[in-house]
FITOR-135357 format. One record per residue (C-alpha): residue number from 1; x, y, z. Coordinates in nm, 4 decimals, always signed. Example, Ala and Ser with C-alpha at 12.3 -4.5 7.8 and 13.67 -1.06 7.14 Angstrom:
<recs>
REC,romi,u,v,w
REC,1,+1.2300,-0.4500,+0.7800
REC,2,+1.3670,-0.1060,+0.7140
</recs>
This chain:
<recs>
REC,romi,u,v,w
REC,1,-0.0034,-0.0143,-0.0394
REC,2,+0.1589,+0.3760,-0.0904
REC,3,+0.2302,+0.6282,+0.1657
REC,4,-0.0231,+0.9037,+0.1836
REC,5,+0.1677,+1.1779,+0.1935
REC,6,+0.0690,+1.5912,+0.1464
REC,7,+0.1323,+1.7303,-0.1944
REC,8,+0.4586,+1.8902,-0.3130
REC,9,+0.3139,+2.2439,-0.3414
REC,10,+0.1659,+2.2056,+0.0219
REC,11,+0.2744,+2.5027,+0.2543
REC,12,+0.4988,+2.4428,+0.5480
REC,13,+0.3329,+2.5704,+0.8019
REC,14,+0.3560,+2.6277,+1.1802
REC,15,+0.0498,+2.5532,+1.3907
REC,16,-0.0113,+2.7882,+1.6971
REC,17,-0.3133,+2.9081,+1.9307
REC,18,-0.3279,+3.2158,+2.0222
REC,19,-0.5981,+3.3256,+2.3471
REC,20,-0.7986,+3.6519,+2.3972
REC,21,-0.8391,+3.5860,+2.7872
REC,22,-1.1156,+3.8279,+2.9353
REC,23,-1.2282,+3.8862,+3.2806
REC,24,-1.3926,+4.1979,+3.4793
REC,25,-1.2429,+4.3839,+3.7718
REC,26,-1.3592,+4.6866,+3.9445
REC,27,-1.6374,+4.7134,+3.6428
REC,28,-1.3723,+4.7573,+3.3247
REC,29,-1.2962,+4.4581,+3.0676
REC,30,-0.9765,+4.3678,+3.0968
REC,31,-0.7699,+4.1164,+2.8820
REC,32,-0.4200,+3.9286,+2.9990
REC,33,-0.1214,+3.9907,+2.8250
REC,34,+0.2010,+3.8309,+2.9101
REC,35,+0.5681,+4.0094,+2.8052
REC,36,+0.7926,+3.8237,+2.5319
REC,37,+1.1001,+3.7435,+2.6519
REC,38,+1.2342,+3.6090,+2.3559
REC,39,+1.2655,+3.7491,+1.9569
REC,40,+1.0874,+3.7970,+1.7115
REC,41,+0.9102,+4.0659,+1.9511
REC,42,+1.0956,+4.0829,+2.2325
REC,43,+1.0264,+4.2801,+2.4944
REC,44,+0.6084,+4.3642,+2.3832
REC,45,+0.3180,+4.2573,+2.5094
REC,46,+0.0921,+3.9635,+2.3526
REC,47,-0.1653,+3.7251,+2.4166
REC,48,-0.0618,+3.4280,+2.5499
REC,49,-0.0115,+3.1591,+2.3244
REC,50,+0.2367,+2.9237,+2.1478
REC,51,+0.2580,+2.6574,+1.9058
REC,52,+0.0705,+2.3464,+1.9254
REC,53,+0.2209,+1.9743,+2.0360
REC,54,+0.2506,+1.6576,+1.8404
REC,55,-0.1106,+1.5181,+1.9131
REC,56,-0.2081,+1.8065,+2.1187
REC,57,-0.6115,+1.9109,+2.0550
REC,58,-0.6085,+2.3183,+1.9744
REC,59,-0.8267,+2.3866,+2.2776
REC,60,-0.5688,+2.1232,+2.4966
REC,61,-0.3052,+2.3765,+2.3424
REC,62,-0.4836,+2.7143,+2.4938
REC,63,-0.5370,+2.5889,+2.8339
REC,64,-0.1537,+2.4880,+2.8459
REC,65,-0.0713,+2.8251,+2.7269
REC,66,-0.2918,+3.0203,+2.9370
REC,67,-0.1223,+2.8072,+3.2517
REC,68,+0.2342,+2.8071,+3.1451
REC,69,+0.2603,+3.1479,+3.0191
REC,70,+0.0662,+3.3526,+3.3040
REC,71,+0.0609,+3.0623,+3.6431
REC,72,-0.3094,+3.0855,+3.6622
REC,73,-0.4772,+2.8104,+3.8596
REC,74,-0.8133,+2.9316,+3.7443
REC,75,-1.0071,+2.7146,+3.4934
REC,76,-1.1773,+2.9570,+3.2200
REC,77,-1.5815,+2.9581,+3.2830
REC,78,-1.5444,+2.9663,+2.8636
REC,79,-1.3424,+2.8727,+2.5751
REC,80,-1.3929,+2.8688,+2.2262
REC,81,-1.1978,+2.8835,+1.9162
REC,82,-1.3294,+3.2090,+1.7282
REC,83,-1.1200,+3.3147,+1.4209
REC,84,-0.8232,+3.1478,+1.2562
REC,85,-0.5316,+3.4097,+1.1337
REC,86,-0.2954,+3.2562,+0.8873
REC,87,-0.1615,+3.6127,+0.6412
REC,88,+0.1864,+3.4413,+0.4980
REC,89,+0.3405,+3.7577,+0.6692
REC,90,+0.2232,+3.7550,+1.0012
REC,91,+0.5015,+3.5900,+1.1901
REC,92,+0.9121,+3.6713,+1.0464
REC,93,+1.0129,+3.3643,+1.1920
REC,94,+0.8106,+3.1818,+0.8685
REC,95,+0.4115,+3.0813,+0.7955
REC,96,+0.2661,+3.0237,+1.0986
REC,97,-0.1502,+2.9743,+1.1163
REC,98,-0.2698,+3.1078,+1.4972
REC,99,-0.6049,+2.9366,+1.5593
REC,100,-0.7828,+3.2149,+1.8104
REC,101,-0.9198,+3.1525,+2.1130
REC,102,-1.1561,+3.3513,+2.3286
REC,103,-1.1450,+3.2797,+2.7224
REC,104,-1.3484,+3.3801,+2.9946
REC,105,-1.1903,+3.3821,+3.3374
REC,106,-1.2564,+3.4679,+3.7335
REC,107,-1.0659,+3.7884,+3.8183
REC,108,-0.6984,+3.6792,+3.9288
REC,109,-0.3205,+3.7577,+3.9776
REC,110,-0.1472,+3.6159,+3.7104
REC,111,+0.1927,+3.6454,+3.8508
REC,112,+0.5578,+3.6085,+3.6466
REC,113,+0.6434,+3.2766,+3.6059
REC,114,+1.0044,+3.1957,+3.5253
REC,115,+1.0453,+3.0760,+3.1817
REC,116,+1.2602,+3.2288,+2.9192
REC,117,+1.0334,+3.2945,+2.6809
REC,118,+0.8112,+3.5636,+2.8715
REC,119,+0.9195,+3.8107,+3.1437
REC,120,+0.5406,+3.8794,+3.2833
REC,121,+0.1869,+3.8818,+3.3013
REC,122,-0.0837,+4.1272,+3.3034
REC,123,-0.4201,+4.2468,+3.3061
REC,124,-0.5045,+4.5750,+3.1199
REC,125,-0.7968,+4.7735,+2.9217
REC,126,-0.9183,+4.5480,+2.6836
REC,127,-1.0737,+4.8496,+2.4840
REC,128,-0.7179,+5.0281,+2.5150
REC,129,-0.4310,+4.7866,+2.5110
REC,130,-0.1016,+4.8572,+2.5197
REC,131,+0.1296,+4.8194,+2.1886
REC,132,+0.0952,+4.3996,+2.0745
REC,133,+0.3551,+4.1871,+1.8961
REC,134,+0.2427,+4.0051,+1.5312
REC,135,-0.1796,+4.0937,+1.4604
REC,136,-0.2334,+4.0802,+1.8088
REC,137,-0.4236,+4.4119,+1.8169
REC,138,-0.6112,+4.2326,+1.5492
REC,139,-0.6777,+3.9824,+1.7397
REC,140,-0.7838,+4.1149,+2.0392
REC,141,-0.9958,+4.3658,+1.8161
REC,142,-1.2160,+4.0404,+1.6348
REC,143,-1.2258,+3.8731,+2.0286
REC,144,-1.4438,+4.1815,+2.1469
REC,145,-1.6328,+4.1894,+1.8198
REC,146,-1.7220,+3.8302,+1.9293
REC,147,-1.7602,+3.9164,+2.3027
REC,148,-1.9716,+4.1433,+2.1876
REC,149,-2.2080,+3.9710,+1.9559
REC,150,-2.2093,+3.6616,+2.1760
REC,151,-2.3248,+3.8634,+2.5260
REC,152,-2.7029,+3.7496,+2.5894
REC,153,-2.6559,+3.4308,+2.3091
REC,154,-2.6196,+3.1253,+2.5661
REC,155,-2.5384,+3.3582,+2.8360
REC,156,-2.1994,+3.4079,+2.7788
REC,157,-2.2288,+3.7650,+3.0056
REC,158,-2.3040,+3.5365,+3.2906
REC,159,-1.9697,+3.3981,+3.2861
REC,160,-1.8196,+3.7181,+3.4182
REC,161,-2.0097,+3.7282,+3.7543
REC,162,-2.0258,+3.4806,+4.0477
REC,163,-2.3175,+3.2219,+4.0964
REC,164,-2.5787,+3.5063,+4.2470
REC,165,-2.5401,+3.8453,+4.1329
REC,166,-2.7676,+4.1927,+4.0613
REC,167,-2.8790,+4.2768,+3.7814
REC,168,-2.7373,+4.6063,+3.8658
REC,169,-2.4161,+4.3908,+3.8383
REC,170,-2.4701,+4.2366,+3.5392
REC,171,-2.6018,+4.5481,+3.3303
REC,172,-2.2705,+4.6810,+3.4411
REC,173,-2.0562,+4.3804,+3.2841
REC,174,-2.3066,+4.4420,+2.9300
REC,175,-2.1684,+4.7885,+2.9417
REC,176,-1.8099,+4.7225,+3.0104
REC,177,-1.7740,+4.4949,+2.7164
REC,178,-2.0251,+4.7432,+2.4976
REC,179,-1.8280,+5.0228,+2.6179
REC,180,-2.1606,+5.2521,+2.6343
REC,181,-2.4022,+5.3025,+2.9104
REC,182,-2.7303,+5.1228,+2.8484
REC,183,-3.0741,+5.2254,+2.9426
REC,184,-3.1545,+5.0163,+3.3026
REC,185,-3.5252,+4.9763,+3.2498
REC,186,-3.5098,+4.8530,+2.8749
REC,187,-3.1996,+4.6590,+2.9828
REC,188,-3.3555,+4.4517,+3.2190
REC,189,-3.7117,+4.3927,+3.1004
REC,190,-3.5479,+4.2633,+2.7512
REC,191,-3.3410,+4.0194,+2.9804
REC,192,-3.5580,+3.9333,+3.2309
REC,193,-3.7600,+3.8028,+2.9200
REC,194,-3.5309,+3.5705,+2.7824
REC,195,-3.5579,+3.3349,+3.0346
REC,196,-3.1505,+3.3353,+3.0891
REC,197,-3.2555,+3.4401,+3.4725
REC,198,-3.3961,+3.2774,+3.7813
REC,199,-3.4478,+3.4660,+4.0848
REC,200,-3.2142,+3.2694,+4.3410
REC,201,-3.4698,+3.3740,+4.6571
REC,202,-3.2266,+3.6038,+4.8252
REC,203,-3.1475,+3.9509,+4.8736
REC,204,-2.8484,+4.1502,+4.8923
REC,205,-2.7963,+4.3660,+5.1946
REC,206,-2.6492,+4.7372,+5.1600
REC,207,-2.7405,+5.1176,+5.1154
REC,208,-3.1419,+5.1288,+5.0722
REC,209,-3.3398,+4.8385,+5.0063
REC,210,-3.1822,+4.5238,+4.9595
REC,211,-3.1176,+4.3578,+4.6273
REC,212,-3.3055,+4.0658,+4.4249
REC,213,-2.9945,+3.7981,+4.3929
REC,214,-3.0387,+3.5814,+4.0250
REC,215,-2.8523,+3.3068,+3.9115
REC,216,-2.8715,+3.1432,+3.5905
REC,217,-3.1487,+2.9512,+3.4692
REC,218,-3.1041,+2.5713,+3.5077
REC,219,-3.1593,+2.5619,+3.1195
REC,220,-2.8502,+2.7377,+3.0325
REC,221,-2.4914,+2.5852,+3.0686
REC,222,-2.1074,+2.6785,+3.0759
REC,223,-1.9539,+2.6446,+2.7509
REC,224,-1.6136,+2.4802,+2.8599
REC,225,-1.4824,+2.4548,+2.5390
REC,226,-1.6429,+2.5002,+2.1733
REC,227,-1.6036,+2.5145,+1.8272
REC,228,-1.6814,+2.7810,+1.6609
</recs>
């Protein structure tokens, strides 16, 4: 039996993953970035990412890069592939195709891991990032647009919140991701009509009248890993 081989004109391509990992902190949408420790783009901020290893699934590579480059011990509450970036000249080392992933994380601190490839990790305002390596500014821009279109679809906005939350807290997530204010009455009416929320039966005490707490309705499920 003949050995199956790629056609002679098939391009030699490196396969990579990049992860746009988001979290909410003090009412602001933030993205996790790492500072590159090697060429190309040494000392420039970038999305966590790297090359896929032999026999490794794409989502496994994305999770590994998040852990290895940031020391995060928290698992993403949502992870999905959202776009493939394959421009011939996107990486000066050669033809590299990157499968971009979007992740939602509970907010935490990304500490420096003593590795040669990176110098540190930090949260940055997602809508106002620093200069980014490679085409990561384009990846981040597309990731934010993807996040905006999926805010209510399958309850993705809920992944930024604890198990119980108030409607003002949920509206704050929407406004931070959309980067604009929303009408309070219309927002509540629309959200409550979608069947994504259920009253928890509890209230949160604070200044003024105790606020009703809500939770995710049982008919909606978290997506730990998903195809585009």
